[in-house]
N, C-alpha and C positions, 0 to 999 in steps of 0.2 A: 531603484524599483526594478523588479524582474519583468522581463518582457515575455509574453506568451508567444509561442510559435505555431503557425498554421500547419495543417497536415501537409499541404503542398511544399512548404519550406522544409519540413522534416524529410519528405520523400526526396527532394532535390539534393539535400546534404548527406543522405545516407549512402555510404559506400557498399554496404553488404546487401541491403534490401532495396531501397529506392525504387525508382520507376523501372529499372532494368529487370528486377526479379519479382516485383509485386504483381500478382495476378488478380487481385480483388477489385471491387468497385471503387470508383473515384469518390472520396469522402467529401468533396466540395470544400467550401470555405468554412472550416472549423478549426478552432484552436485545440491542440492536443495538450491536455492539462496534467494528468497524473497517470502513472502506469503501474501495473502489477502483472505477474505471470505465475505459471505453475510452480516455479521455484522461488518465489518471493519469500523473503525473511519476515519475521514477525514485525519488524519496524516498517517494512514496506506495506504490508497488509494493514497495519494500524493507521499509518499515515493516509493511505488510500481511503479507508473507511471514514476516518476523521475529516478528511477534505470533503468527501461527499456530504457528510452531515453539516459541515460549515456552509457549503454551497446550498444545500437544501434549506437550511434555516434562513440564509440570506434571501433566497428566492421567495420563501413564504412571506418574509417581511416586505419585500418589494411588491409582491402581488397584493398583500393586504394594504400597504400604504398608498399604492397607486390605483387600487381597485381594478386590477387587471384580470382579464379572463382569457389567458393565452397559455399554450403549452410551455413546459420548461424548455429553455434554450440550450439544454445540455443533456447528455445521456452517456451511459457506460456502453462502449462498443467492444465486443469480444471477437478476437481473431484466432484462427488456428494457425500454427506456425511449425515448420519442420524442426526448428532448433529449440524453441521454448515450449512446445506442446500447445500452449495457448497463452495469450496475453490479453489484458484488458486495458483500455485507455478511456479517460473521461474526455469526450468531445464537447466543446463549448462553441456554440455558433458565434461567428464573427459579428453577427448583427444583434447579439444579446445586449440587453440593457447595460449601459456603462457601469452601473453599480455592481453587477454580478461579475463583470470582467475584472473590475478592481479587486473584488474579493479573491478571485483566483490568483491575480498577480500578488496580492498581499500574502497569500498562503505560500506561494513560491519564494517570495522574499524572506518570509519567516523561516522557511526550511533551509535557506542558504546560510542563515546564522545559527539556527537551532536544528536539531535533527529529528525532533519528535513533536507532533501536534497534540497528542494526548498521552501523557505519561502513564496515567492509570490504566488506560486500555492496553498500552504496550506491555506494562508489567503483567497484566492478566494474561495476555497472549504468550508471553515468555514463560510464565509459570505453567500454563497449560501445555506448552511444547516440551518443557522439561519433564512434566509428569507423564506425557505420552511416551517420551524417550525412555523414562524409567520403567514404565509398564511393558515396553517392547523388548527390553534386554533380559538376558538370562540371569539367574541367581549368581553365577560365577562372575559375570560382568558387574553386577551390583557390588559384590565383594571387592572387586578390583577398584571401582570408583570410590567406594567408602574408604579403602586403605589409602588411596591417593589423597583423599580429602581429610584424612586423619579423624574419621568418625567410625564408630562401630555399627555394623549392620545388625539390627535386631528386628523383632517381629513388627514393630511400628513402622520403621523405615524400609521394610521389605516391600510395602505397598505404596508408601508415600516418599517421594524423593527428599532426602535431607537437604536443608539449606546449605550445609557445608559442601555438599556435592555440587549444588547449583553454583556456589561461589567458585569452586575449583574449576568447573567447566567454563565459566565466564571469564576466567583470567587468561 
C-alpha cells in the first residue's frame, strides 16, 4: 500500500525547493496527493481530474452514510513557481476521515501498477491535443506528416488529423 507524504515531509526532502527556497505560507499538516503544472501532459491532467472525481465521489458517500455536515477535508492548492509557471496539488488534511485517506492511498497504489485512472478521458484528451496540433501547423507541415504516415492529404484530412498521423506521432 502506498503511503501519503505530508507537505512538511516533502519540504524537508526537497533539494531544489524545500525550506531553503520556499517563500510561501506554511501549509500545515496536510498530505500532498496529486500534482499537475503548466506543462503537464494529457495523462497527468487526466489522472489529476480523475483522482479529484474519485475523491469527491468518496467524500459524498462518506457524508451521506455518516450524515456529516462538515467541509471537505481536501482542496486543490495552486502555486506560482519560477520554473513551472504554476503547479497545483491536492492537499488532504491529515485529520481527514480514515476512509478518504484510504481512497487517496488506493489511487496512488493503483497508479504504481497502472498508469491511467480513466482510459476514456485520456483518449479524449489525447485526441483533442492531436487535433489542436493539427490545426496549429501549416499546410506544408501537414503534407510532411502525411507523407511520413503514408497517407494522402486531401480536403477531409486538411481539417481533421488522420488516424495514421496520430499513430505515426505516437510511435
